[in-house]
N, C-alpha and C positions, 0 to 999 in steps of 0.2 A: 626502435633502432637508434643508436647513437648518431649524433650529427656528423661526426667525421666519417662514419661508414656510409651515410647517405651522400656525402660530398664525393666520395670515391665512386659510388654507384653512378652518380650523375656524369662524372668525368669519363668513366668507362663507357657508358651509353653514348655520350657525345663522340668519343673516339671511334666507337663501332659504326655510328652513323656516318662519320666522315670516311671511314674505311670503305663502307659500301658505296658511297658516292665516288670515291677515287676508283674503285674496282669497276664501276660502270663506264669509265672513260677508256673504251677499248682501244682507241688509236694510240695510246701512249706506249704500248709495247712493254719493254723491260723497265722503262722509266716509271711505270705505274707501281712497280714493286718498291722502288726507292721512295716515292712519295708516300706510299702506304707505311713503309717502315718508319719514316719520319713522323707521320701522324700518330703512330702507335708508340714510338719510342720517347717522344718529347714529354707527354704527360707522365709516362711511367718513370722516366728519369727524374723529372722534377719532384714527383711525389716521394721517390726514394731518397733524393738528396735532402728534401725538407725533413723527412722522418729521421735521417741520420743526424742532421743538425740539432733536432730537438732531443734526440737520444743522447748525443754527445754533450748536451748542455750549452751549446753555442747560441741557441735561440730558445726562449721560454715557450713552452707549449700552450699556455694560456694567453690569450690576446691582451687581457688587462695587465699582465705583467711585462709585456714587451716594451722595449724602448722605441723611440720613433724610427730609428734606422731598422730595427727588427720588424717593425710594423710595415714599413715601406717594402722591405724585402718580401714579407709574407704577402702583401697585396700584389706585388709584381709577379710572384710565382702563381698566385691564385688566378690572375688574369691569363697567364700563359697556360695554365692547366686547361682552361676552356678554349682559349683563342689558338692554342698551338695546332691542334688538328684542323681547325678552320683555315689557318694560314697555309697548311700543307695542301688542303683541298683547293684553296684559291690559287696557289702556285701551280698545281697540276692543271687546273682549268686554263690559266693564262698561258702555260706552256703549250697546251694543246691548241689553243687559239693562235698563238704565234707560229706554231708549226704549220698549221693549215694555211696561214698567210704566206709563209715561206715557200711552201709547196705550190701555191697558186701563182706566186710570182715567178717561179722557175718554169712553170708549164706554159 
């Protein structure tokens, strides 16, 4: 299997894992769907944008041919592909904890 396909498989499995974790946070109500949408949309959008940039010729597809700026952009997007769903999960967990603290303070 080509490397770029394996990378997409890893990103998809990571996003699915984070979606399951967010889904298990039952106390979020409707906000849970927003966090799930963010966790799914961020890697999908980033992968699509990078593919469009490569297809349009704005960024070289091979890492060896990239300039330093293109390489930094590729690294940043790569980090966000994996970290994006994790950030959405962390935000959902922190929101739930903050919500519980506010409810306890009001009671």
